[in-house]
C-alpha positions as CSV (number, residue, x, y, z in Angstrom):
1,M,-0.1,44.8,53.6
2,H,-2.3,42.2,52.1
3,S,-5.0,43.6,49.7
4,V,-8.5,42.3,50.2
5,R,-9.8,40.7,47.0
6,L,-13.3,41.8,46.2
7,A,-15.7,40.4,43.6
8,I,-18.5,42.7,42.6
9,L,-21.4,40.8,40.9
10,D,-23.4,43.1,38.7
11,M,-26.9,41.7,38.2
12,Y,-28.4,44.6,36.3
13,D,-27.9,43.2,32.8
14,D,-26.3,46.4,31.5
15,T,-29.2,48.5,32.9
16,P,-27.9,51.8,34.3
17,N,-28.5,52.0,38.0
18,Q,-27.7,53.8,41.2
19,G,-26.7,50.7,43.0
20,M,-23.6,50.0,40.9
21,R,-22.6,53.7,40.9
22,C,-22.7,53.7,44.7
23,I,-20.8,50.5,45.1
24,K,-18.1,51.8,42.7
25,D,-17.9,55.0,44.7
26,I,-17.4,53.2,48.0
27,V,-14.8,50.8,46.5
28,K,-12.8,53.6,45.1
29,R,-12.5,55.1,48.6
30,F,-10.8,51.9,49.7
31,G,-8.6,51.5,46.6
32,H,-5.5,51.4,48.7
33,V,-6.6,48.1,50.5
34,L,-8.9,46.6,47.9
35,D,-8.1,44.7,44.7
36,W,-11.5,44.4,43.0
37,Q,-13.0,42.9,39.9
38,L,-16.4,43.5,38.3
39,F,-18.4,40.5,36.9
40,D,-21.3,41.1,34.5
41,V,-23.3,38.1,35.7
42,R,-26.5,38.5,33.5
43,G,-25.1,40.3,30.5
44,K,-21.9,38.2,29.9
45,A,-22.5,35.2,32.2
46,E,-19.3,36.1,34.1
47,V,-18.9,34.3,37.5
48,P,-16.1,34.8,39.9
49,G,-14.1,31.9,41.3
50,Q,-13.4,31.1,44.9
51,E,-10.1,33.1,45.1
52,F,-11.9,36.3,46.4
53,D,-12.1,37.3,50.1
54,L,-15.4,39.2,49.7
55,Y,-18.3,39.1,47.3
56,I,-20.9,41.9,46.8
57,S,-23.9,41.5,44.6
58,T,-26.2,44.2,43.3
59,G,-29.9,43.7,43.0
60,G,-31.3,43.4,39.5
61,P,-33.6,45.3,37.1
62,G,-37.3,45.3,37.9
63,S,-39.3,45.5,41.1
64,P,-38.8,43.0,43.9
65,H,-42.5,43.2,44.7
């Protein structure tokens, strides 16, 4: 069976948050079919390439309003 390649883009700049915790909990439930990698976009300027099947991005610190 082919694993689905998932890139998780963490936009929280090392700020603890519920969004990342929830995403990790969900991903762990599907560990048998997911091959995932976490990218610290703001903190380390990590950006995934185009080799992934799915991309999930968190929000970021601060209010959206």
